[in-house]
mmCIF file of the C-alpha atoms, coordinates in Angstrom:
data_MODEL
# 
_entry.id   MODEL 
# 
loop_
_atom_site.group_PDB 
_atom_site.id 
_atom_site.type_symbol 
_atom_site.label_atom_id 
_atom_site.label_alt_id 
_atom_site.label_comp_id 
_atom_site.label_asym_id 
_atom_site.label_entity_id 
_atom_site.label_seq_id 
_atom_site.pdbx_PDB_ins_code 
_atom_site.Cartn_x 
_atom_site.Cartn_y 
_atom_site.Cartn_z 
_atom_site.occupancy 
_atom_site.B_iso_or_equiv 
_atom_site.pdbx_formal_charge 
_atom_site.auth_seq_id 
_atom_site.auth_comp_id 
_atom_site.auth_asym_id 
_atom_site.auth_atom_id 
_atom_site.pdbx_PDB_model_num 
ATOM 1  C CA . MET A 1 1  ? 0.000   0.000   0.000   1.00 0.00 ? 1  MET A CA 1 
ATOM 2  C CA . LYS A 1 2  ? 1.285   3.490   -0.759  1.00 0.00 ? 2  LYS A CA 1 
ATOM 3  C CA . GLY A 1 3  ? 3.299   4.730   2.190   1.00 0.00 ? 3  GLY A CA 1 
ATOM 4  C CA . ASP A 1 4  ? 4.548   1.306   3.307   1.00 0.00 ? 4  ASP A CA 1 
ATOM 5  C CA . ARG A 1 5  ? 8.286   1.430   3.803   1.00 0.00 ? 5  ARG A CA 1 
ATOM 6  C CA . VAL A 1 6  ? 11.141  -0.773  4.936   1.00 0.00 ? 6  VAL A CA 1 
ATOM 7  C CA . GLU A 1 7  ? 14.221  0.657   6.622   1.00 0.00 ? 7  GLU A CA 1 
ATOM 8  C CA . ILE A 1 8  ? 17.465  -1.342  6.419   1.00 0.00 ? 8  ILE A CA 1 
ATOM 9  C CA . VAL A 1 9  ? 20.545  -0.600  8.543   1.00 0.00 ? 9  VAL A CA 1 
ATOM 10 C CA . ILE A 1 10 ? 23.812  -2.037  7.176   1.00 0.00 ? 10 ILE A CA 1 
ATOM 11 C CA . ASP A 1 11 ? 27.241  -2.486  8.771   1.00 0.00 ? 11 ASP A CA 1 
ATOM 12 C CA . ALA A 1 12 ? 29.605  -0.570  6.489   1.00 0.00 ? 12 ALA A CA 1 
ATOM 13 C CA . GLY A 1 13 ? 32.883  -1.272  8.262   1.00 0.00 ? 13 GLY A CA 1 
ATOM 14 C CA . GLU A 1 14 ? 33.546  1.580   10.660  1.00 0.00 ? 14 GLU A CA 1 
ATOM 15 C CA . SER A 1 15 ? 30.053  3.072   10.345  1.00 0.00 ? 15 SER A CA 1 
ATOM 16 C CA . THR A 1 16 ? 26.485  2.148   9.498   1.00 0.00 ? 16 THR A CA 1 
ATOM 17 C CA . ARG A 1 17 ? 24.380  3.061   6.495   1.00 0.00 ? 17 ARG A CA 1 
ATOM 18 C CA . THR A 1 18 ? 20.607  3.308   6.372   1.00 0.00 ? 18 THR A CA 1 
ATOM 19 C CA . TYR A 1 19 ? 18.525  2.585   3.278   1.00 0.00 ? 19 TYR A CA 1 
ATOM 20 C CA . GLU A 1 20 ? 14.777  2.904   2.728   1.00 0.00 ? 20 GLU A CA 1 
ATOM 21 C CA . VAL A 1 21 ? 12.522  1.243   0.186   1.00 0.00 ? 21 VAL A CA 1 
ATOM 22 C CA . VAL A 1 22 ? 9.109   2.927   -0.055  1.00 0.00 ? 22 VAL A CA 1 
ATOM 23 C CA . ALA A 1 23 ? 5.898   2.004   -1.875  1.00 0.00 ? 23 ALA A CA 1 
ATOM 24 C CA . THR A 1 24 ? 5.681   5.190   -3.946  1.00 0.00 ? 24 THR A CA 1 
ATOM 25 C CA . ARG A 1 25 ? 2.304   4.815   -5.653  1.00 0.00 ? 25 ARG A CA 1 
ATOM 26 C CA . ALA A 1 26 ? -1.172  3.611   -4.765  1.00 0.00 ? 26 ALA A CA 1 
ATOM 27 C CA . GLY A 1 27 ? -1.527  -0.155  -5.056  1.00 0.00 ? 27 GLY A CA 1 
ATOM 28 C CA . ARG A 1 28 ? 2.170   -0.899  -4.586  1.00 0.00 ? 28 ARG A CA 1 
ATOM 29 C CA . ARG A 1 29 ? 3.620   -2.796  -1.663  1.00 0.00 ? 29 ARG A CA 1 
ATOM 30 C CA . VAL A 1 30 ? 7.050   -3.634  -0.279  1.00 0.00 ? 30 VAL A CA 1 
ATOM 31 C CA . ASP A 1 31 ? 8.046   -7.313  0.031   1.00 0.00 ? 31 ASP A CA 1 
ATOM 32 C CA . VAL A 1 32 ? 10.970  -8.677  2.052   1.00 0.00 ? 32 VAL A CA 1 
ATOM 33 C CA . THR A 1 33 ? 12.572  -12.050 1.299   1.00 0.00 ? 33 THR A CA 1 
ATOM 34 C CA . HIS A 1 34 ? 15.710  -13.702 2.595   1.00 0.00 ? 34 HIS A CA 1 
ATOM 35 C CA . GLY A 1 35 ? 17.643  -16.807 1.734   1.00 0.00 ? 35 GLY A CA 1 
ATOM 36 C CA . ARG A 1 36 ? 21.136  -18.073 0.925   1.00 0.00 ? 36 ARG A CA 1 
ATOM 37 C CA . GLY A 1 37 ? 22.802  -15.183 2.702   1.00 0.00 ? 37 GLY A CA 1 
ATOM 38 C CA . ILE A 1 38 ? 20.888  -12.447 0.853   1.00 0.00 ? 38 ILE A CA 1 
ATOM 39 C CA . VAL A 1 39 ? 18.124  -10.113 2.082   1.00 0.00 ? 39 VAL A CA 1 
ATOM 40 C CA . GLU A 1 40 ? 16.015  -8.707  -0.744  1.00 0.00 ? 40 GLU A CA 1 
ATOM 41 C CA . VAL A 1 41 ? 13.557  -5.800  -0.403  1.00 0.00 ? 41 VAL A CA 1 
ATOM 42 C CA . THR A 1 42 ? 11.317  -5.209  -3.427  1.00 0.00 ? 42 THR A CA 1 
ATOM 43 C CA . GLU A 1 43 ? 8.665   -2.643  -4.320  1.00 0.00 ? 43 GLU A CA 1 
ATOM 44 C CA . VAL A 1 44 ? 5.968   -4.599  -6.167  1.00 0.00 ? 44 VAL A CA 1 
ATOM 45 C CA . THR A 1 45 ? 2.895   -3.563  -8.211  1.00 0.00 ? 45 THR A CA 1 
ATOM 46 C CA . ARG A 1 46 ? -0.586  -5.019  -7.690  1.00 0.00 ? 46 ARG A CA 1 
ATOM 47 C CA . GLY A 1 47 ? 0.103   -7.541  -10.425 1.00 0.00 ? 47 GLY A CA 1 
ATOM 48 C CA . GLY A 1 48 ? 3.333   -8.711  -8.812  1.00 0.00 ? 48 GLY A CA 1 
ATOM 49 C CA . THR A 1 49 ? 5.780   -6.979  -11.152 1.00 0.00 ? 49 THR A CA 1 
ATOM 50 C CA . PRO A 1 50 ? 8.909   -5.800  -9.315  1.00 0.00 ? 50 PRO A CA 1 
ATOM 51 C CA . VAL A 1 51 ? 9.549   -2.074  -9.716  1.00 0.00 ? 51 VAL A CA 1 
ATOM 52 C CA . ARG A 1 52 ? 12.671  -1.643  -7.564  1.00 0.00 ? 52 ARG A CA 1 
ATOM 53 C CA . THR A 1 53 ? 14.814  -4.169  -5.759  1.00 0.00 ? 53 THR A CA 1 
ATOM 54 C CA . ALA A 1 54 ? 17.512  -3.719  -3.117  1.00 0.00 ? 54 ALA A CA 1 
ATOM 55 C CA . ARG A 1 55 ? 19.754  -6.666  -2.174  1.00 0.00 ? 55 ARG A CA 1 
ATOM 56 C CA . PHE A 1 56 ? 21.992  -6.869  0.888   1.00 0.00 ? 56 PHE A CA 1 
ATOM 57 C CA . MET A 1 57 ? 24.331  -9.496  2.315   1.00 0.00 ? 57 MET A CA 1 
ATOM 58 C CA . ALA A 1 58 ? 22.503  -10.944 5.323   1.00 0.00 ? 58 ALA A CA 1 
ATOM 59 C CA . ALA A 1 59 ? 25.707  -10.935 7.404   1.00 0.00 ? 59 ALA A CA 1 
ATOM 60 C CA . ARG A 1 60 ? 25.889  -7.115  7.036   1.00 0.00 ? 60 ARG A CA 1 
ATOM 61 C CA . VAL A 1 61 ? 22.251  -6.369  7.949   1.00 0.00 ? 61 VAL A CA 1 
ATOM 62 C CA . LEU A 1 62 ? 22.032  -4.961  11.480  1.00 0.00 ? 62 LEU A CA 1 
ATOM 63 C CA . ALA A 1 63 ? 18.336  -4.087  11.458  1.00 0.00 ? 63 ALA A CA 1 
ATOM 64 C CA . LEU A 1 64 ? 15.384  -4.391  9.134   1.00 0.00 ? 64 LEU A CA 1 
ATOM 65 C CA . VAL A 1 65 ? 12.317  -2.422  10.224  1.00 0.00 ? 65 VAL A CA 1 
ATOM 66 C CA . GLU A 1 66 ? 8.972   -2.555  8.439   1.00 0.00 ? 66 GLU A CA 1 
ATOM 67 C CA . HIS A 1 67 ? 6.841   0.592   8.748   1.00 0.00 ? 67 HIS A CA 1 
ATOM 68 C CA . PRO A 1 68 ? 3.280   -0.016  7.523   1.00 0.00 ? 68 PRO A CA 1 
ATOM 69 C CA . ALA A 1 69 ? 1.357   2.940   6.111   1.00 0.00 ? 69 ALA A CA 1 
ATOM 70 C CA . PRO A 1 70 ? -1.143  4.485   8.522   1.00 0.00 ? 70 PRO A CA 1 
ATOM 71 C CA . ARG A 1 71 ? -4.570  2.963   7.982   1.00 0.00 ? 71 ARG A CA 1 
ATOM 72 C CA . GLY A 1 72 ? -7.850  4.784   8.470   1.00 0.00 ? 72 GLY A CA 1 
ATOM 73 C CA . ALA A 1 73 ? -10.201 3.788   11.277  1.00 0.00 ? 73 ALA A CA 1 
ATOM 74 C CA . HIS A 1 74 ? -12.860 1.189   10.482  1.00 0.00 ? 74 HIS A CA 1 
ATOM 75 C CA . ALA A 1 75 ? -16.460 1.306   11.663  1.00 0.00 ? 75 ALA A CA 1 
ATOM 76 C CA . ASP A 1 76 ? -15.952 -1.718  13.942  1.00 0.00 ? 76 ASP A CA 1 
ATOM 77 C CA . ASP A 1 77 ? -12.837 -0.317  15.672  1.00 0.00 ? 77 ASP A CA 1 
ATOM 78 C CA . GLU A 1 78 ? -13.174 0.277   19.389  1.00 0.00 ? 78 GLU A CA 1 
ATOM 79 C CA . ARG A 1 79 ? -13.467 3.860   20.451  1.00 0.00 ? 79 ARG A CA 1 
ATOM 80 C CA . PRO A 1 80 ? -11.982 5.144   23.698  1.00 0.00 ? 80 PRO A CA 1 
ATOM 81 C CA . PRO A 1 81 ? -14.555 5.686   26.453  1.00 0.00 ? 81 PRO A CA 1 
ATOM 82 C CA . GLN A 1 82 ? -15.868 9.230   26.552  1.00 0.00 ? 82 GLN A CA 1 
ATOM 83 C CA . VAL A 1 83 ? -15.625 11.140  29.790  1.00 0.00 ? 83 VAL A CA 1 
ATOM 84 C CA . SER A 1 84 ? -18.566 13.379  30.501  1.00 0.00 ? 84 SER A CA 1 
ATOM 85 C CA . ALA A 1 85 ? -18.004 16.654  32.284  1.00 0.00 ? 85 ALA A CA 1 
ATOM 86 C CA . ALA A 1 86 ? -20.292 16.930  35.280  1.00 0.00 ? 86 ALA A CA 1 
# 
């Protein structure tokens, strides 16, 4: 969904580097896969076509944080109790 983003922190020797992959348009999402020593973060369209891909060596990844886009409230969501002024 537009606004979804993944933040990746990499060990770059004497310092760290931070990268972000963001779903830039409506209907796109960000997928994370890992295997065989590689972490792959991909922005994908509704149809599954990759738009952008970032690959990192798993041994160098210090943190991978997924930030979902803010979602609107639904009708069945609980509302906080209202305090009446007396």
